FIFI-644195 format. One record per residue (C-alpha): residue in one letter; x, y, z. Coordinates in nm, 3 decimals. Last residue first. Example, Ala and Ser with C-alpha at 12.3 -4.5 7.8 and 13.67 -1.06 7.14 Angstrom:
// residues 2
- S,1.367,-0.106,0.714
- A,1.230,-0.450,0.780
END
This chain:
// residues 301
- S,0.650,1.800,-11.801
- L,1.002,1.889,-11.658
- I,0.864,1.952,-11.313
- L,0.689,1.632,-11.256
- N,0.982,1.436,-11.422
- R,1.153,1.554,-11.135
- L,0.905,1.413,-10.896
- A,0.928,1.085,-11.061
- A,1.312,1.096,-11.055
- V,1.279,1.167,-10.681
- K,1.048,0.873,-10.639
- A,1.282,0.648,-10.797
- A,1.582,0.761,-10.609
- I,1.396,0.707,-10.265
- A,1.330,0.363,-10.397
- S,1.684,0.281,-10.480
- L,1.813,0.453,-10.136
- Q,1.558,0.241,-9.945
- E,1.701,-0.087,-10.104
- P,2.069,0.039,-10.046
- S,1.978,0.075,-9.671
- V,1.987,0.450,-9.524
- E,2.101,0.537,-9.204
- A,2.059,0.883,-9.064
- T,2.226,1.153,-8.866
- S,2.083,1.477,-8.691
- K,2.237,1.747,-8.507
- S,2.161,2.025,-8.258
- N,2.357,2.312,-8.209
- I,2.192,2.601,-8.356
- Y,2.372,2.938,-8.285
- T,2.128,3.232,-8.227
- T,2.289,3.574,-8.335
- K,2.160,3.923,-8.236
- A,2.525,4.010,-8.189
- A,2.469,4.142,-7.838
- A,2.218,3.899,-7.748
- D,2.463,3.606,-7.840
- T,2.197,3.338,-7.807
- V,2.308,2.955,-7.772
- P,2.064,2.682,-7.885
- P,2.021,2.405,-7.642
- E,2.133,2.083,-7.813
- Y,1.901,1.802,-7.939
- V,2.037,1.486,-8.084
- Y,1.841,1.353,-8.347
- T,1.865,0.990,-8.490
- T,1.743,0.881,-8.813
- K,1.640,0.525,-8.941
- V,1.489,0.548,-9.300
- A,1.170,0.321,-9.284
- E,0.951,0.614,-9.377
- M,1.160,0.754,-9.672
- A,0.974,0.574,-9.937
- S,0.642,0.687,-9.761
- R,0.776,1.031,-9.790
- L,0.855,0.977,-10.163
- E,0.496,0.897,-10.214
- K,0.375,1.188,-10.002
- L,0.598,1.427,-10.212
- G,0.430,1.278,-10.525
- V,0.095,1.303,-10.399
- L,0.180,1.658,-10.308
- L,0.289,1.764,-10.635
- A,-0.036,1.601,-10.797
- N,-0.249,1.814,-10.550
- S,-0.047,2.130,-10.586
- Q,-0.324,2.344,-10.787
- G,-0.566,2.266,-10.548
- E,-0.703,2.599,-10.508
- T,-0.593,2.661,-10.141
- N,-0.264,2.462,-10.175
- S,-0.042,2.714,-9.962
- G,-0.051,2.495,-9.646
- D,0.008,2.179,-9.845
- V,0.319,2.306,-10.016
- L,0.478,2.447,-9.687
- A,0.392,2.144,-9.483
- L,0.518,1.911,-9.762
- V,0.849,2.085,-9.778
- G,0.879,2.090,-9.393
- D,0.803,1.707,-9.371
- L,1.043,1.681,-9.667
- T,1.331,1.835,-9.433
- G,1.263,1.584,-9.160
- K,1.326,1.295,-9.407
- Q,1.587,1.500,-9.584
- E,1.840,1.341,-9.334
- G,1.844,1.021,-9.546
- I,2.006,1.184,-9.825
- R,2.259,1.334,-9.609
- A,2.353,0.983,-9.480
- V,2.378,0.857,-9.834
- L,2.616,1.146,-9.912
- K,2.839,1.094,-9.605
- S,2.847,0.700,-9.677
- N,2.960,0.762,-10.061
- K,2.922,0.428,-10.251
- A,2.551,0.530,-10.320
- A,2.635,0.862,-10.465
- A,2.850,0.690,-10.756
- P,2.528,0.596,-10.918
- D,2.486,0.959,-11.028
- A,2.136,1.051,-11.042
- L,2.088,1.072,-10.660
- T,2.286,1.386,-10.592
- L,2.172,1.613,-10.867
- H,1.819,1.457,-10.827
- M,1.800,1.555,-10.451
- G,1.912,1.908,-10.542
- E,1.632,1.899,-10.808
- I,1.372,1.809,-10.572
- W,1.490,2.078,-10.328
- G,1.501,2.352,-10.578
- G,1.141,2.275,-10.696
- A,0.984,2.218,-10.363
- L,1.126,2.578,-10.256
- V,1.009,2.728,-10.569
- W,0.664,2.598,-10.533
- A,0.630,2.708,-10.164
- S,0.715,3.068,-10.257
- V,0.499,3.057,-10.538
- D,0.213,2.939,-10.333
- L,0.304,3.203,-10.052
- A,0.302,3.498,-10.296
- D,0.047,3.756,-10.132
- N,0.293,4.050,-10.160
- S,0.408,4.309,-9.925
- K,0.595,4.105,-9.672
- L,0.697,3.871,-9.963
- Y,0.912,4.136,-10.122
- Q,1.103,4.201,-9.790
- D,1.171,3.862,-9.710
- A,1.286,3.803,-10.081
- A,1.554,4.078,-10.012
- R,1.648,3.921,-9.688
- F,1.719,3.608,-9.876
- A,1.895,3.771,-10.156
- M,2.145,3.894,-9.892
- G,2.191,3.535,-9.732
- S,2.241,3.406,-10.097
- F,2.477,3.695,-10.140
- R,2.683,3.551,-9.858
- M,2.713,3.209,-10.003
- L,2.802,3.339,-10.340
- S,3.093,3.539,-10.172
- D,3.207,3.252,-9.983
- E,3.193,3.040,-10.316
- S,3.401,3.274,-10.503
- G,3.428,3.228,-10.889
- M,3.101,3.396,-10.953
- N,3.201,3.690,-10.789
- A,3.123,3.944,-11.076
- K,2.768,3.785,-11.173
- F,2.666,3.777,-10.795
- R,2.767,4.156,-10.782
- E,2.546,4.242,-11.098
- V,2.262,4.056,-10.926
- L,2.304,4.239,-10.614
- A,2.323,4.582,-10.797
- K,1.980,4.483,-10.946
- D,1.825,4.490,-10.614
- F,1.609,4.171,-10.583
- A,1.237,4.126,-10.516
- N,1.145,4.370,-10.777
- S,1.183,4.141,-11.060
- L,0.939,3.899,-10.897
- E,0.643,3.964,-11.127
- L,0.640,3.561,-11.201
- K,0.738,3.602,-11.568
- A,1.030,3.823,-11.444
- G,1.139,3.595,-11.210
- L,1.118,3.334,-11.499
- K,1.339,3.533,-11.711
- E,1.578,3.632,-11.398
- I,1.618,3.258,-11.313
- S,1.693,3.193,-11.713
- E,1.957,3.450,-11.700
- L,2.110,3.288,-11.387
- T,2.137,2.943,-11.582
- A,2.354,3.118,-11.848
- L,2.553,3.248,-11.579
- A,2.608,2.910,-11.404
- R,2.651,2.758,-11.756
- Q,2.950,3.008,-11.833
- G,3.084,2.981,-11.494
- D,3.148,2.615,-11.493
- K,3.357,2.635,-11.181
- H,3.220,2.317,-11.034
- V,3.065,2.494,-10.738
- T,2.895,2.742,-10.974
- S,2.777,2.460,-11.176
- Y,2.616,2.285,-10.893
- S,2.465,2.623,-10.750
- M,2.319,2.709,-11.063
- D,2.154,2.399,-11.091
- A,2.004,2.429,-10.746
- G,1.865,2.767,-10.862
- Y,1.726,2.595,-11.175
- A,1.530,2.370,-10.973
- G,1.359,2.657,-10.785
- L,1.263,2.865,-11.097
- M,1.140,2.539,-11.263
- L,0.894,2.500,-10.980
- A,0.800,2.848,-10.986
- Q,0.739,2.853,-11.355
- A,0.533,2.515,-11.376
- M,0.336,2.679,-11.084
- R,0.251,2.991,-11.280
- A,0.180,2.806,-11.613
- T,0.384,2.875,-11.903
- A,0.709,2.703,-11.884
- A,0.861,2.672,-12.233
- D,1.126,2.943,-12.165
- G,1.231,2.750,-11.867
- K,1.270,2.407,-12.043
- E,1.496,2.592,-12.297
- L,1.756,2.611,-12.032
- P,1.789,2.216,-12.004
- I,1.764,2.106,-11.658
- T,2.097,1.985,-11.502
- L,2.212,1.649,-11.527
- D,2.357,1.678,-11.846
- K,2.645,1.924,-11.687
- Q,2.788,1.615,-11.518
- Y,3.042,1.712,-11.266
- K,3.220,1.379,-11.137
- L,3.130,1.276,-10.781
- G,3.418,1.301,-10.560
- A,3.238,1.347,-10.227
- E,3.389,1.688,-10.203
- K,3.213,1.777,-10.513
- I,2.878,1.639,-10.413
- A,2.914,1.803,-10.067
- M,3.001,2.151,-10.218
- A,2.680,2.104,-10.428
- A,2.477,2.077,-10.104
- Q,2.667,2.355,-9.946
- M,2.580,2.584,-10.231
- P,2.201,2.444,-10.243
- S,2.161,2.547,-9.861
- P,1.957,2.334,-9.655
- V,1.626,2.454,-9.527
- S,1.639,2.439,-9.145
- F,1.330,2.411,-8.950
- F,1.165,2.650,-8.695
- K,0.824,2.628,-8.477
- G,0.628,2.874,-8.363
- G,0.384,2.865,-8.655
- V,0.634,2.816,-8.922
- G,0.977,2.923,-8.911
- I,1.256,2.927,-9.150
- I,1.644,2.862,-9.080
- E,1.888,2.854,-9.354
- S,2.129,2.557,-9.368
- E,2.510,2.467,-9.380
- K,2.674,2.813,-9.333
- P,2.844,3.078,-9.500
- A,2.806,3.410,-9.309
- E,2.564,3.668,-9.409
- S,2.346,3.614,-9.119
- V,2.021,3.451,-9.176
- T,1.659,3.494,-9.097
- L,1.412,3.372,-8.849
- T,1.042,3.317,-8.786
- D,0.765,3.242,-8.540
- A,0.968,3.390,-8.234
- G,0.822,3.373,-7.895
- P,0.923,3.040,-7.806
- T,1.114,2.838,-8.031
- E,1.009,2.484,-8.119
- G,1.155,2.209,-8.323
- Q,1.279,2.083,-8.658
- Q,1.605,1.990,-8.751
- N,1.763,1.934,-9.083
- G,2.101,1.846,-9.254
- G,2.179,1.869,-9.617
- C,2.055,1.812,-9.969
- S,1.892,2.071,-10.184
- A,1.693,2.418,-10.121
- L,1.726,2.765,-10.041
- L,1.732,2.936,-10.352
- L,2.079,3.081,-10.502
- L,1.867,3.371,-10.642
- A,1.645,3.382,-10.344
- L,1.300,3.257,-10.228
- G,1.376,3.165,-9.888
- P,1.082,2.932,-9.806
- L,0.858,3.183,-9.629
- L,0.588,3.003,-9.454
- A,0.508,3.253,-9.203
- P,0.620,3.618,-9.340
- I,0.949,3.757,-9.201
- R,1.023,3.934,-8.868
- S,1.405,3.927,-8.798
- Y,1.638,3.718,-8.590
- S,1.999,3.655,-8.706
- V,2.123,3.274,-8.732
- P,2.449,3.163,-8.677
- S,2.526,2.782,-8.733
- M,2.742,2.612,-8.496
END
């Protein structure tokens, strides 16, 4: 069961955080009466929960996704991550936010595979992009330093991810940055899919293939977030690519088993018990990979 602590956060908050809440993992979407939004406890878990308009869905943790890639036996390939100079070259606000999100997934990937040097270099790129986007005040400097000091501890990093989630919560309460938030989430989610699909060995691992198929529902949430913040048409090209990916995933067979959530009132924690599974054919996987590659090229352009 995944613990979730209740708190008020802005609608559409995508979990803008140092580790960023995107990449491969499970997803559930449903309704929750009387609560628009949810934040997370500091315990390591599979997904973070965000709320939109009285509904909630899970955003897979990049750290858990990177761990799944490692546990599947896929070889660590640093060349799959985005070159760090790409972040320096990004000048448009949307490009910077997409890149920031993608670097969050890359950092988790490097961290889980014990490439501390690359992870720290990626964190520095994230900090630079955050400064360009005027997000420097979103995170306590001490949190960043603690993150650097605990780079080798996966449990600590996941706890810090939850802390950064709440720091971003406070920042976005006082700043109108929903478009940036949506782009960060989309960039991280796309990069996480890329890291999983770019290695042909992923197609031979049934658990990873199922996790990819489970992104069908998560993609619906990403689409809703990007579309909902697209007030001036900046995200039109991104939306086209996301919709094309959604079409490629349409035929994926998913099974959702609802189990009532259990709330511990004393601990102010709700446990999400519902589960989903997915079946993906080789042809579907190939089509999904092609659309993810096109979206990733959009980030790099």
